[in-house]
N, CA and C atoms as an extended XYZ file, in Angstrom:
486
Properties=species:S:1:pos:R:3:atomname:S:1:resname:S:1:resid:I:1 pbc="F F F"
N         1.032       -1.098       -0.161 N   MET     1
C        -0.306       -0.227        0.208 CA  MET     1
C         0.832        1.325        0.835 C   MET     1
N         1.924        1.288        0.699 N   TRP     2
C         3.313        2.191        0.759 CA  TRP     2
C         3.082        3.498       -0.492 C   TRP     2
N         4.050        1.625       -1.451 N   HIS     3
C         4.290        1.729       -2.992 CA  HIS     3
C         3.596        2.736       -2.841 C   HIS     3
N         2.200        2.092       -3.891 N   PHE     4
C         1.578        2.903       -3.698 CA  PHE     4
C         1.014        4.046       -3.961 C   PHE     4
N         0.060        4.456       -2.932 N   LEU     5
C        -0.202        5.765       -2.330 CA  LEU     5
C         1.557        6.964       -3.021 C   LEU     5
N         2.534        6.182       -2.450 N   PHE     6
C         3.809        7.059       -1.995 CA  PHE     6
C         5.330        7.165       -3.006 C   PHE     6
N         4.276        5.870       -3.693 N   GLY     7
C         6.004        5.225       -4.875 CA  GLY     7
C         6.199        6.125       -6.581 C   GLY     7
N         7.366        5.923       -6.733 N   LEU     8
C         7.850        6.628       -7.566 CA  LEU     8
C         7.449        6.028       -9.282 C   LEU     8
N         7.457        5.329       -8.592 N   ASN     9
C         7.711        4.420       -9.966 CA  ASN     9
C         6.648        2.852      -10.436 C   ASN     9
N         6.858        2.648      -11.382 N   GLY    10
C         5.553        1.201      -11.581 CA  GLY    10
C         4.315        2.383      -12.715 C   GLY    10
N         3.700        0.929      -12.183 N   ARG    11
C         2.462        1.482      -13.157 CA  ARG    11
C         1.068        0.575      -12.126 C   ARG    11
N         0.294        1.453      -11.895 N   ILE    12
C        -1.152        1.109      -12.104 CA  ILE    12
C        -2.024        0.869      -13.070 C   ILE    12
N        -2.707        0.147      -12.360 N   SER    13
C        -4.642        0.039      -13.333 CA  SER    13
C        -5.685        1.379      -13.348 C   SER    13
N        -6.130        1.341      -14.423 N   ARG    14
C        -7.256        1.686      -15.399 CA  ARG    14
C        -8.219        1.920      -13.334 C   ARG    14
N        -8.225        0.575      -12.870 N   ALA    15
C        -9.149        0.724      -11.662 CA  ALA    15
C        -8.274        0.453      -11.062 C   ALA    15
N        -7.362        0.223      -10.279 N   ALA    16
C        -6.733        1.191       -9.198 CA  ALA    16
C        -6.157        3.097       -9.870 C   ALA    16
N        -6.297        3.287      -10.241 N   PHE    17
C        -6.649        4.336      -10.347 CA  PHE    17
C        -8.573        5.057       -9.829 C   PHE    17
N        -9.197        4.622      -10.523 N   CYS    18
C       -10.453        4.626      -10.340 CA  CYS    18
C       -10.849        4.385       -8.653 C   CYS    18
N       -10.711        3.391       -8.327 N   LEU    19
C       -10.521        3.510       -7.229 CA  LEU    19
C       -10.447        4.441       -5.888 C   LEU    19
N        -8.820        4.647       -5.718 N   PHE    20
C        -8.070        5.656       -5.981 CA  PHE    20
C        -9.109        7.424       -5.148 C   PHE    20
N        -8.900        7.643       -6.775 N   ALA    21
C        -9.788        9.106       -7.472 CA  ALA    21
C       -10.771        8.977       -6.160 C   ALA    21
N       -12.034        7.491       -6.307 N   THR    22
C       -13.228        7.608       -5.547 CA  THR    22
C       -13.164        7.868       -3.634 C   THR    22
N       -11.882        7.628       -3.162 N   ILE    23
C       -11.476        7.303       -2.026 CA  ILE    23
C       -11.037        9.074       -1.727 C   ILE    23
N        -9.991        9.552       -2.483 N   ALA    24
C        -9.327       10.089       -2.043 CA  ALA    24
C       -10.190       11.369       -1.990 C   ALA    24
N       -11.267       11.816       -2.750 N   PHE    25
C       -13.351       12.456       -3.103 CA  PHE    25
C       -13.137       12.470       -2.444 C   PHE    25
N       -13.822       10.810       -1.888 N   GLY    26
C       -14.757       11.292       -0.604 CA  GLY    26
C       -13.244       11.542        1.253 C   GLY    26
N       -12.571       11.094        0.795 N   ALA    27
C       -11.818       11.908        1.968 CA  ALA    27
C       -11.938       13.376        1.700 C   ALA    27
N       -11.788       13.818        0.485 N   LEU    28
C       -11.675       15.276        0.462 CA  LEU    28
C       -12.824       16.257        0.695 C   LEU    28
N       -13.748       15.568        0.828 N   LEU    29
C       -15.084       15.729        0.963 CA  LEU    29
C       -15.599       15.958        2.240 C   LEU    29
N       -14.998       15.028        3.297 N   VAL    30
C       -14.546       14.856        4.820 CA  VAL    30
C       -14.079       15.696        5.622 C   VAL    30
N       -12.505       16.327        4.578 N   LEU    31
C       -11.950       17.338        5.005 CA  LEU    31
C       -12.650       18.933        4.777 C   LEU    31
N       -13.864       19.191        3.645 N   LEU    32
C       -14.370       20.027        3.904 CA  LEU    32
C       -15.528       20.587        4.701 C   LEU    32
N       -16.094       19.941        4.361 N   ALA    33
C       -17.241       19.629        5.828 CA  ALA    33
C       -16.468       19.635        7.758 C   ALA    33
N       -15.345       19.507        7.142 N   ALA    34
C       -15.454       19.289        8.785 CA  ALA    34
C       -13.995       21.096        9.002 C   ALA    34
N       -13.443       21.516        7.477 N   LEU    35
C       -13.612       22.553        8.140 CA  LEU    35
C       -14.827       23.585        7.605 C   LEU    35
N       -15.903       23.321        7.053 N   TYR    36
C       -17.202       23.872        7.337 CA  TYR    36
C       -17.540       23.971        8.396 C   TYR    36
N       -18.077       22.615        8.741 N   ALA    37
C       -18.543       22.884        9.852 CA  ALA    37
C       -17.140       24.100       11.453 C   ALA    37
N       -15.687       23.943       10.922 N   TYR    38
C       -15.274       24.691       12.073 CA  TYR    38
C       -15.906       25.532       11.682 C   TYR    38
N       -16.431       26.672       10.579 N   ALA    39
C       -16.338       28.291       10.154 CA  ALA    39
C       -18.072       28.159       10.833 C   ALA    39
N       -18.516       27.514       10.625 N   ILE    40
C       -19.558       27.761       11.409 CA  ILE    40
C       -20.032       28.190       12.724 C   ILE    40
N       -18.845       26.846       13.778 N   MET    41
C       -18.536       26.890       15.298 CA  MET    41
C       -18.422       28.199       15.176 C   MET    41
N       -16.899       28.959       14.352 N   ALA    42
C       -16.555       29.436       15.166 CA  ALA    42
C       -17.049       31.279       14.802 C   ALA    42
N       -18.391       31.097       13.862 N   GLY    43
C       -18.926       32.615       14.648 CA  GLY    43
C       -18.969       32.881       13.497 C   GLY    43
N       -17.339       34.115       12.882 N   ASN    44
C       -17.672       34.403       12.082 CA  ASN    44
C       -18.134       34.398       10.706 C   ASN    44
N       -18.767       33.125        9.981 N   TYR    45
C       -18.312       32.824        8.300 CA  TYR    45
C       -19.774       33.209        8.223 C   TYR    45
N       -20.720       33.182        9.345 N   GLU    46
C       -22.375       34.500        8.720 CA  GLU    46
C       -22.088       34.919        8.915 C   GLU    46
N       -21.026       35.483        9.322 N   ASN    47
C       -21.545       37.806        9.737 CA  ASN    47
C       -20.299       38.053        8.199 C   ASN    47
N       -20.285       36.829        7.328 N   GLY    48
C       -19.009       37.180        6.300 CA  GLY    48
C       -18.056       37.918        6.608 C   GLY    48
N       -17.071       37.573        8.084 N   GLY    49
C       -15.644       37.995        8.360 CA  GLY    49
C       -15.265       36.459        8.376 C   GLY    49
N       -13.436       36.501        8.536 N   PRO    50
C       -13.195       35.003        7.576 CA  PRO    50
C       -12.578       34.240        9.218 C   PRO    50
N       -12.575       33.251        8.910 N   THR    51
C       -12.454       31.899        9.832 CA  THR    51
C       -10.802       32.337       10.561 C   THR    51
N       -11.213       32.601       12.363 N   PRO    52
C        -9.947       32.338       12.813 CA  PRO    52
C        -9.650       31.724       13.110 C   PRO    52
N        -8.100       31.032       12.713 N   TRP    53
C        -7.352       30.230       13.754 CA  TRP    53
C        -7.338       30.276       14.522 C   TRP    53
N        -7.319       28.664       14.983 N   PRO    54
C        -7.538       28.613       16.701 CA  PRO    54
C        -6.109       28.461       17.037 C   PRO    54
N        -6.850       28.648       18.142 N   SER    55
C        -5.239       29.775       19.768 CA  SER    55
C        -6.054       28.073       20.409 C   SER    55
N        -6.927       27.515       20.749 N   SER    56
C        -5.887       26.587       21.756 CA  SER    56
C        -5.452       25.341       21.663 C   SER    56
N        -4.835       24.538       22.245 N   PRO    57
C        -3.754       23.074       21.528 CA  PRO    57
C        -4.422       22.148       20.658 C   PRO    57
N        -5.898       22.221       21.542 N   LEU    58
C        -6.505       20.857       21.301 CA  LEU    58
C        -6.961       21.640       19.327 C   LEU    58
N        -7.277       23.120       19.317 N   GLY    59
C        -7.374       23.844       18.288 CA  GLY    59
C        -6.553       23.511       16.834 C   GLY    59
N        -5.948       23.666       17.792 N   MET    60
C        -3.898       23.591       16.812 CA  MET    60
C        -4.063       22.538       16.427 C   MET    60
N        -3.992       21.698       17.289 N   THR    61
C        -3.746       20.204       17.180 CA  THR    61
C        -4.341       19.845       15.917 C   THR    61
N        -5.992       20.378       15.965 N   VAL    62
C        -7.104       19.495       14.777 CA  VAL    62
C        -6.054       20.268       13.185 C   VAL    62
N        -6.039       21.629       13.577 N   ALA    63
C        -6.070       21.765       12.757 CA  ALA    63
C        -4.300       21.104       11.784 C   ALA    63
N        -3.618       20.867       12.970 N   ALA    64
C        -2.031       20.589       11.290 CA  ALA    64
C        -2.416       19.673       11.262 C   ALA    64
N        -3.509       18.354       11.997 N   PHE    65
C        -4.143       16.985       11.246 CA  PHE    65
C        -4.323       17.138       10.085 C   PHE    65
N        -5.000       18.167        9.717 N   TRP    66
C        -6.225       18.596        9.072 CA  TRP    66
C        -5.087       19.244        7.509 C   TRP    66
N        -4.951       19.762        8.105 N   LEU    67
C        -3.187       20.306        7.090 CA  LEU    67
C        -2.796       19.237        6.727 C   LEU    67
N        -2.383       18.166        7.858 N   PHE    68
C        -1.152       16.982        7.358 CA  PHE    68
C        -2.345       16.393        6.258 C   PHE    68
N        -3.281       16.335        7.082 N   SER    69
C        -4.208       15.614        6.043 CA  SER    69
C        -4.763       15.437        5.129 C   SER    69
N        -4.987       17.031        4.483 N   LEU    70
C        -4.831       17.207        3.286 CA  LEU    70
C        -3.245       17.314        2.512 C   LEU    70
N        -2.566       17.581        2.991 N   PHE    71
C        -1.017       17.456        1.816 CA  PHE    71
C        -0.616       15.592        1.951 C   PHE    71
N        -0.734       15.492        2.734 N   VAL    72
C        -0.781       13.770        2.037 CA  VAL    72
C        -1.893       13.694        1.170 C   VAL    72
N        -3.321       14.725        1.265 N   LEU    73
C        -4.094       13.571       -0.196 CA  LEU    73
C        -3.476       14.052       -1.726 C   LEU    73
N        -2.678       15.443       -1.649 N   LEU    74
C        -2.038       16.217       -1.833 CA  LEU    74
C        -1.158       15.240       -3.261 C   LEU    74
N        -0.154       14.843       -1.822 N   VAL    75
C         1.111       13.814       -2.981 CA  VAL    75
C         0.627       13.050       -2.982 C   VAL    75
N         0.328       11.693       -2.434 N   SER    76
C         0.096       10.607       -3.477 CA  SER    76
C        -1.313       10.637       -4.057 C   SER    76
N        -1.905       11.665       -4.215 N   GLY    77
C        -2.820       11.965       -5.752 CA  GLY    77
C        -1.570       12.260       -6.496 C   GLY    77
N        -0.411       12.801       -6.343 N   VAL    78
C         0.109       13.577       -7.808 CA  VAL    78
C         0.207       11.906       -7.450 C   VAL    78
N         1.533       11.332       -7.033 N   LEU    79
C         2.274        9.790       -7.488 CA  LEU    79
C         1.215        9.059       -7.892 C   LEU    79
N        -0.059        8.774       -6.950 N   VAL    80
C        -0.758        8.011       -8.070 CA  VAL    80
C        -0.620        8.045       -9.499 C   VAL    80
N        -1.127        9.442       -9.642 N   SER    81
C        -1.534       10.172      -11.078 CA  SER    81
C        -0.341        9.987      -12.040 C   SER    81
N         0.691        9.611      -11.414 N   LEU    82
C         2.057        9.559      -12.186 CA  LEU    82
C         2.301        7.921      -12.389 C   LEU    82
N         1.799        7.736      -11.478 N   LYS    83
C         2.218        6.151      -11.928 CA  LYS    83
C         0.966        5.355      -12.850 C   LYS    83
N        -0.196        6.266      -13.249 N   ARG    84
C        -1.326        6.198      -14.689 CA  ARG    84
C        -0.729        7.123      -15.393 C   ARG    84
N         0.208        7.455      -15.221 N   LEU    85
C         0.766        7.918      -16.534 CA  LEU    85
C         1.549        7.158      -17.531 C   LEU    85
N         2.110        6.542      -15.843 N   HIS    86
C         3.441        5.835      -15.654 CA  HIS    86
C         2.528        4.587      -17.034 C   HIS    86
N         1.795        4.016      -17.060 N   ASP    87
C         1.014        3.177      -17.354 CA  ASP    87
C         0.370        3.266      -18.189 C   ASP    87
N         0.529        4.735      -18.784 N   ARG    88
C         0.118        5.259      -20.941 CA  ARG    88
C         1.302        5.154      -21.313 C   ARG    88
N         2.172        5.053      -21.079 N   ASN    89
C         3.854        5.038      -21.409 CA  ASN    89
C         4.450        6.742      -21.958 C   ASN    89
N         3.771        8.205      -20.714 N   LYS    90
C         3.740        9.143      -20.367 CA  LYS    90
C         4.654        9.040      -19.056 C   LYS    90
N         6.118       10.519      -19.687 N   SER    91
C         6.090       11.028      -18.506 CA  SER    91
C         5.911       11.595      -17.670 C   SER    91
N         6.565       12.170      -16.846 N   VAL    92
C         6.113       12.668      -15.442 CA  VAL    92
C         5.608       13.662      -15.705 C   VAL    92
N         6.483       14.327      -17.029 N   TRP    93
C         6.407       16.129      -17.400 CA  TRP    93
C         4.218       16.135      -18.075 C   TRP    93
N         4.011       14.615      -18.750 N   TRP    94
C         2.421       15.245      -18.113 CA  TRP    94
C         1.681       16.098      -16.925 C   TRP    94
N         2.926       15.954      -15.864 N   LEU    95
C         1.820       16.407      -15.207 CA  LEU    95
C         1.304       17.511      -15.055 C   LEU    95
N         2.532       18.468      -15.914 N   LEU    96
C         2.915       19.689      -15.244 CA  LEU    96
C         1.359       20.012      -16.663 C   LEU    96
N         1.025       19.273      -17.294 N   VAL    97
C         0.185       19.316      -18.035 CA  VAL    97
C        -1.565       19.800      -17.523 C   VAL    97
N        -2.063       17.981      -16.307 N   PHE    98
C        -2.820       17.868      -16.557 CA  PHE    98
C        -3.193       18.301      -14.788 C   PHE    98
N        -1.950       18.985      -14.582 N   ILE    99
C        -2.477       19.823      -13.371 CA  ILE    99
C        -2.192       20.749      -12.806 C   ILE    99
N        -1.544       21.652      -13.311 N   ALA   100
C        -0.247       22.891      -13.416 CA  ALA   100
C        -1.414       23.993      -14.144 C   ALA   100
N        -1.486       23.349      -16.462 N   LEU   101
C        -1.875       24.264      -16.626 CA  LEU   101
C        -3.280       24.624      -16.201 C   LEU   101
N        -3.611       24.056      -16.001 N   PRO   102
C        -5.158       24.182      -16.048 CA  PRO   102
C        -5.744       24.762      -14.606 C   PRO   102
N        -4.592       25.116      -13.898 N   ASN   103
C        -4.644       25.911      -12.457 CA  ASN   103
C        -4.405       27.515      -12.495 C   ASN   103
N        -2.997       27.198      -14.176 N   VAL   104
C        -2.900       28.794      -14.534 CA  VAL   104
C        -3.839       29.171      -15.636 C   VAL   104
N        -4.287       28.671      -16.600 N   LEU   105
C        -5.524       28.644      -17.105 CA  LEU   105
C        -6.383       29.387      -16.601 C   LEU   105
N        -7.476       29.192      -15.082 N   SER   106
C        -8.072       29.170      -14.882 CA  SER   106
C        -7.867       30.869      -14.020 C   SER   106
N        -6.689       30.567      -13.280 N   THR   107
C        -6.580       32.004      -12.596 CA  THR   107
C        -6.443       32.716      -13.519 C   THR   107
N        -6.180       32.807      -14.764 N   ILE   108
C        -6.308       34.222      -15.546 CA  ILE   108
C        -7.692       34.093      -15.789 C   ILE   108
N        -7.993       33.455      -15.841 N   GLY   109
C        -9.419       33.877      -16.387 CA  GLY   109
C       -10.363       33.946      -14.758 C   GLY   109
N        -9.768       34.455      -14.126 N   ARG   110
C       -10.015       34.995      -13.729 CA  ARG   110
C        -9.639       36.490      -13.299 C   ARG   110
N        -8.033       36.700      -13.473 N   ILE   111
C        -7.609       37.657      -13.011 CA  ILE   111
C        -8.751       38.609      -14.823 C   ILE   111
N        -8.791       37.881      -15.303 N   LEU   112
C        -8.627       39.564      -17.115 CA  LEU   112
C        -9.497       39.464      -16.637 C   LEU   112
N       -11.057       39.685      -15.969 N   PRO   113
C       -12.772       40.540      -16.260 CA  PRO   113
C       -11.808       41.801      -15.606 C   PRO   113
N       -11.354       41.492      -14.772 N   GLU   114
C       -10.759       42.591      -13.530 CA  GLU   114
C       -10.033       43.276      -14.221 C   GLU   114
N        -9.228       42.681      -14.751 N   GLN   115
C        -8.416       44.484      -15.405 CA  GLN   115
C        -8.626       44.549      -16.904 C   GLN   115
N        -9.993       44.374      -17.052 N   SER   116
C       -10.479       45.190      -18.690 CA  SER   116
C       -12.295       44.483      -17.967 C   SER   116
N       -12.197       45.251      -18.298 N   PRO   117
C       -13.716       45.027      -17.773 CA  PRO   117
C       -14.844       45.879      -19.052 C   PRO   117
N       -14.360       45.834      -20.292 N   ASP   118
C       -14.634       45.443      -21.638 CA  ASP   118
C       -15.417       44.702      -22.447 C   ASP   118
N       -14.033       43.408      -22.474 N   ASN   119
C       -14.105       42.376      -23.388 CA  ASN   119
C       -14.021       41.263      -21.770 C   ASN   119
N       -13.488       41.692      -20.658 N   GLY   120
C       -12.647       40.639      -20.215 CA  GLY   120
C       -13.834       39.382      -19.777 C   GLY   120
N       -14.869       39.857      -19.511 N   ALA   121
C       -15.040       38.098      -19.313 CA  ALA   121
C       -15.383       37.101      -20.106 C   ALA   121
N       -15.451       37.587      -21.886 N   GLU   122
C       -15.660       36.470      -22.744 CA  GLU   122
C       -14.000       36.601      -23.118 C   GLU   122
N       -13.297       36.769      -22.651 N   ILE   123
C       -11.657       36.263      -22.544 CA  ILE   123
C       -11.581       35.463      -21.508 C   ILE   123
N       -11.813       35.891      -20.264 N   GLY   124
C       -12.179       34.530      -19.324 CA  GLY   124
C       -12.452       34.371      -19.258 C   GLY   124
N       -13.350       33.305      -19.743 N   PHE   125
C       -14.668       33.036      -19.998 CA  PHE   125
C       -13.455       31.810      -21.420 C   PHE   125
N       -13.020       32.069      -22.305 N   VAL   126
C       -11.972       31.213      -23.599 CA  VAL   126
C       -11.628       30.410      -22.123 C   VAL   126
N       -10.360       31.372      -21.285 N   PHE   127
C        -9.124       30.626      -20.124 CA  PHE   127
C       -10.358       29.472      -19.630 C   PHE   127
N       -11.348       29.509      -19.068 N   ASP   128
C       -12.046       29.282      -18.440 CA  ASP   128
C       -12.913       27.922      -18.599 C   ASP   128
N       -12.680       27.813      -20.302 N   ALA   129
C       -12.885       26.687      -21.466 CA  ALA   129
C       -11.919       26.320      -21.139 C   ALA   129
N       -10.862       26.996      -21.917 N   ALA   130
C        -9.247       25.925      -22.461 CA  ALA   130
C        -9.265       25.006      -20.765 C   ALA   130
N        -9.019       25.797      -19.431 N   ALA   131
C        -8.228       24.827      -18.383 CA  ALA   131
C        -9.253       23.906      -18.435 C   ALA   131
N       -11.175       24.143      -19.144 N   LEU   132
C       -12.290       22.610      -18.318 CA  LEU   132
C       -12.141       21.788      -19.307 C   LEU   132
N       -11.061       21.928      -20.429 N   ALA   133
C       -11.133       21.241      -21.900 CA  ALA   133
C       -10.257       20.462      -21.246 C   ALA   133
N        -8.670       20.835      -20.636 N   ILE   134
C        -7.348       20.146      -19.989 CA  ILE   134
C        -8.411       19.286      -19.021 C   ILE   134
N        -8.981       19.723      -19.140 N   PHE   135
C        -8.664       18.241      -17.129 CA  PHE   135
C       -10.162       17.318      -17.567 C   PHE   135
N       -10.916       17.682      -18.956 N   VAL   136
C       -11.357       16.706      -19.067 CA  VAL   136
C       -10.770       16.246      -20.144 C   VAL   136
N        -9.690       16.421      -20.287 N   TRP   137
C        -8.405       15.140      -21.215 CA  TRP   137
C        -7.769       14.819      -20.107 C   TRP   137
N        -7.385       15.111      -19.088 N   ALA   138
C        -6.756       14.467      -18.832 CA  ALA   138
C        -7.686       13.786      -17.778 C   ALA   138
N        -9.049       13.402      -17.663 N   PHE   139
C        -9.840       12.531      -16.805 CA  PHE   139
C        -9.659       11.446      -17.695 C   PHE   139
N       -10.353       11.618      -19.238 N   ILE   140
C       -10.195       10.549      -20.351 CA  ILE   140
C        -8.937       10.003      -19.852 C   ILE   140
N        -7.741       10.608      -20.126 N   GLU   141
C        -6.295       10.078      -20.311 CA  GLU   141
C        -6.213        8.881      -19.435 C   GLU   141
N        -6.552        9.559      -18.177 N   LEU   142
C        -6.028        8.700      -16.796 CA  LEU   142
C        -7.007        8.302      -16.632 C   LEU   142
N        -8.179        7.854      -16.146 N   ALA   143
C        -9.489        7.122      -15.476 CA  ALA   143
C        -9.921        6.732      -17.027 C   ALA   143
N       -10.065        6.822      -17.761 N   CYS   144
C       -10.622        6.404      -18.911 CA  CYS   144
C        -9.953        5.229      -20.441 C   CYS   144
N        -8.871        5.970      -20.584 N   LEU   145
C        -8.060        4.538      -22.157 CA  LEU   145
C        -6.454        3.969      -21.473 C   LEU   145
N        -6.984        2.680      -21.558 N   ALA   146
C        -6.090        1.539      -21.119 CA  ALA   146
C        -4.727        2.208      -21.189 C   ALA   146
N        -4.362        1.122      -20.752 N   GLY   147
C        -2.498        1.662      -20.352 CA  GLY   147
C        -1.602        0.248      -21.305 C   GLY   147
N        -0.248        0.589      -21.447 N   THR   148
C        -0.208        0.039      -22.537 CA  THR   148
C        -0.054       -1.104      -22.535 C   THR   148
N         0.088       -2.501      -22.811 N   SER   149
C        -0.521       -3.669      -22.831 CA  SER   149
C         1.132       -4.261      -22.540 C   SER   149
N         1.553       -5.143      -21.937 N   GLY   150
C         2.629       -5.930      -22.280 CA  GLY   150
C         3.358       -4.883      -21.510 C   GLY   150
N         5.233       -4.901      -21.318 N   GLU   151
C         6.130       -4.174      -20.788 CA  GLU   151
C         6.009       -2.266      -21.323 C   GLU   151
N         6.785       -2.330      -20.542 N   ASN   152
C         6.727       -0.663      -21.059 CA  ASN   152
C         8.369       -0.248      -20.597 C   ASN   152
N         8.694        0.862      -20.231 N   ARG   153
C         9.741        1.578      -20.650 CA  ARG   153
C         9.537        1.770      -18.619 C   ARG   153
N         8.342        2.406      -18.469 N   PHE   154
C         8.106        1.837      -16.620 CA  PHE   154
C         7.982        1.249      -15.749 C   PHE   154
N         8.583       -0.842      -16.443 N   GLY   155
C         7.460       -1.696      -15.873 CA  GLY   155
C         6.935       -2.656      -16.758 C   GLY   155
N         6.463       -3.776      -16.059 N   GLY   156
C         5.581       -4.239      -16.259 CA  GLY   156
C         4.138       -4.331      -15.781 C   GLY   156
N         3.132       -4.304      -17.287 N   ASP   157
C         2.048       -4.319      -17.076 CA  ASP   157
C         1.244       -4.987      -15.182 C   ASP   157
N        -0.092       -3.874      -15.550 N   PRO   158
C        -0.341       -4.079      -13.897 CA  PRO   158
C        -0.872       -5.232      -14.343 C   PRO   158
N        -1.566       -5.341      -15.944 N   LEU   159
C        -3.255       -6.354      -15.293 CA  LEU   159
C        -2.312       -7.492      -15.739 C   LEU   159
N        -1.080       -7.686      -16.222 N   LEU   160
C        -0.748       -9.429      -15.629 CA  LEU   160
C        -0.309       -9.835      -14.420 C   LEU   160
N         0.267       -8.890      -13.265 N   ARG   161
C         0.449       -8.489      -12.145 CA  ARG   161
C        -0.332      -10.291      -11.886 C   ARG   161
N        -0.444      -11.401      -10.913 N   ARG   162
C        -1.389      -10.867       -9.613 CA  ARG   162
C        -0.631      -12.642       -8.812 C   ARG   162
């Protein structure tokens, strides 16, 4: 399990990737629900103010655990995606296209309407649509398309190992 979540080399199948993605998405929803519950209990969320950082030792421990859990989800998600790309016989650089590029395009799409009010909304929509298209491409590439059959430069076929 350690190599599956945090290993840098090898390959994983579509089924293993989709199972991880489903569990990770559920864990992320639980973490976000916990953050939302804390914000409601802190009392400032409904008034429009920022959620305060916890000051008690227990609150700081819970916040540190929450941040650590989010970090573990992020790192394991990137590494599992890397192994899935290896199964598709693609290098690590595709992670920049599938993870970083949509975020950059979406950020530009949010900034442009503020910079040029006359036609910024249309240009922002184009950048957001491009980010969505890359995200859909990444989903198809990682979750839908079969891996390389047989051995490739990243290791043996995960479907043949029993």
